[in-house]
C-alpha positions in Angstrom: -25.7 23.8 -19.3 -27.3 20.6 -20.5 -25.3 17.6 -21.8 -27.1 14.9 -23.7 -25.9 11.7 -25.3 -27.9 9.8 -28.0 -27.3 6.1 -27.5 -28.6 3.2 -29.6 -26.6 0.7 -27.5 -24.7 -0.5 -30.6 -20.9 -0.7 -30.6 -20.2 3.0 -31.4 -22.7 4.7 -29.2 -22.0 2.3 -26.3 -18.3 2.9 -26.7 -19.0 6.7 -26.6 -21.1 6.3 -23.5 -18.6 4.2 -21.7 -15.8 6.7 -22.7 -17.9 9.6 -21.3 -18.5 7.8 -18.0 -14.9 6.6 -17.7 -13.5 10.1 -18.3 -16.1 11.6 -16.0 -17.2 14.0 -18.8 -20.4 16.0 -18.1 -23.5 14.1 -18.9 -27.1 14.9 -17.8 -29.2 12.6 -19.9 -29.0 9.6 -22.2 -31.6 9.3 -24.9 -32.5 6.0 -26.5 -34.7 5.7 -29.6 -36.6 2.4 -29.3 -37.8 1.4 -32.8 -39.2 -1.7 -31.2 -37.4 -3.7 -33.9 -34.0 -4.1 -32.2 -32.1 -7.3 -31.5 -32.7 -8.5 -27.9 -29.0 -8.0 -27.3 -29.6 -4.2 -27.6 -32.3 -4.3 -25.0 -30.1 -6.5 -22.7 -27.2 -4.0 -22.9 -29.6 -1.1 -22.3 -30.9 -2.9 -19.2 -27.3 -3.5 -18.0 -26.4 0.2 -18.4 -29.5 1.8 -16.8 -28.5 1.1 -13.2 -25.0 2.6 -13.9 -26.6 5.7 -15.2 -29.0 5.9 -12.2 -26.1 5.4 -9.8 -24.3 8.4 -11.4 -27.4 10.6 -11.5 -27.8 10.5 -15.3 -31.4 10.6 -16.5 -32.4 8.0 -19.0 -35.1 8.8 -21.6 -36.5 6.3 -24.0 -38.5 7.6 -27.0 -40.6 5.6 -29.4 -42.0 6.3 -32.8 -45.6 7.5 -33.1 -46.4 4.6 -35.4 -44.9 1.1 -35.4 -41.9 0.2 -37.6 -44.0 -2.4 -39.5 -46.8 0.2 -40.1 -44.4 2.7 -41.6 -42.7 0.0 -43.6 -45.8 -1.8 -45.0 -49.0 0.1 -44.4 -48.5 3.9 -44.2 -50.2 5.7 -47.1 -47.4 7.3 -49.1 -47.7 9.6 -52.1 -44.3 10.1 -53.6 -43.2 12.0 -56.7 -41.2 9.0 -57.9 -43.6 6.1 -57.2 -47.0 7.8 -56.8 -49.5 6.5 -54.2 -48.5 3.2 -52.4 -48.6 1.7 -49.0 -45.5 1.8 -46.8 -42.1 3.3 -47.1 -40.5 -0.1 -47.8 -37.4 -1.5 -46.1 -35.4 0.9 -44.2 -31.8 0.8 -45.4 -29.5 1.8 -48.2 -30.8 4.9 -49.9 -34.2 4.6 -48.1 -33.5 6.2 -44.7 -36.9 7.0 -43.3 -36.1 5.2 -40.1 -33.0 7.3 -39.5 -35.1 10.5 -40.1 -37.7 9.4 -37.6 -35.0 8.5 -35.0 -33.0 11.7 -35.5 -36.1 13.9 -35.3 -37.2 12.2 -32.1 -33.8 12.4 -30.4 -33.3 16.0 -31.4 -36.7 16.9 -30.1 -35.7 15.6 -26.6 -32.4 17.4 -26.6 -33.7 20.8 -27.6 -32.0 22.6 -24.8 -28.7 20.8 -25.2 -25.5 22.9 -24.9 -23.7 19.7 -25.9 -25.3 16.7 -27.7 -22.9 13.8 -27.9 -23.3 11.4 -30.8 -21.6 8.1 -31.4 -19.8 8.7 -34.7 -16.4 7.1 -35.1 -13.3 8.8 -36.4 -13.4 6.7 -39.6 -16.8 8.0 -40.6 -15.8 11.3 -42.3 -19.0 11.8 -44.3 -21.1 11.6 -41.1 -18.7 13.7 -39.1 -18.8 16.4 -41.8 -22.6 16.8 -41.3 -22.3 17.4 -37.5 -23.3 20.9 -36.4 -23.2 22.3 -32.9 -24.4 21.4 -30.4 -23.7 17.9 -31.7 -20.2 16.6 -31.3 -18.4 13.2 -31.4 -16.2 12.2 -28.4 -15.2 9.1 -30.4 -13.7 11.2 -33.3 -12.1 13.5 -30.8 -10.4 10.5 -29.2 -9.4 9.1 -32.6 -11.5 6.0 -32.1 -12.4 4.0 -35.2 -15.4 1.6 -35.5 -13.0 -1.3 -34.9 -11.6 0.5 -31.9 -15.2 1.0 -30.5 -16.0 -2.7 -30.8 -12.7 -3.7 -29.1 -13.4 -1.1 -26.4 -16.8 -2.6 -25.7 -15.5 -6.2 -25.8 -12.7 -5.3 -23.3 -15.5 -4.1 -20.9 -17.6 -7.2 -21.3 -20.2 -6.2 -23.8 -20.7 -8.7 -26.6 -24.2 -8.4 -28.3 -24.9 -12.2 -28.1 -28.0 -13.9 -29.3 -28.4 -17.7 -29.2 -24.7 -18.1 -28.6 -23.8 -15.9 -31.6 -21.9 -12.7 -31.3 -23.8 -10.5 -33.6 -20.8 -8.3 -34.6 -19.1 -11.5 -35.8 -21.7 -11.8 -38.6 -23.2 -8.3 -39.0 -21.6 -4.9 -39.6 -24.3 -3.1 -37.7 -26.6 -4.3 -34.8 
């Protein structure tokens, strides 16, 4: 049986990973999708966690997109029904979720043989939870942890996402 966890090293997925480790739940591999456009704080936390995973015998796999984020956003030839031919998908956010699709496809590709694929979706994200299909599951939702709980859980364990003296979650909803 193979147990995978998709971890972005933001508050929810880090809380999930810490919860899995603390509860000694089965975990064979952690998968991180590196868009190469993350805050340095994400990479710093990743680098702090990797030795912990290694110590516990948990594999760490980092996947990257085939093309750079900036190429996809600004240069990729796109022919859409709505906008015709143009360059780039545009900014990734709101209704334009091309980055999420690339990430999900890459993570799912690594976890093909997963019996269980843990994902960091909090209990107060019902729309996202409703879309989960086995083998994906949310230990956070099962533990009743909200997004606020996840941030507090990480802070209690010394993870703060700081850049230039600023705690990113003090000014941003998502890091």
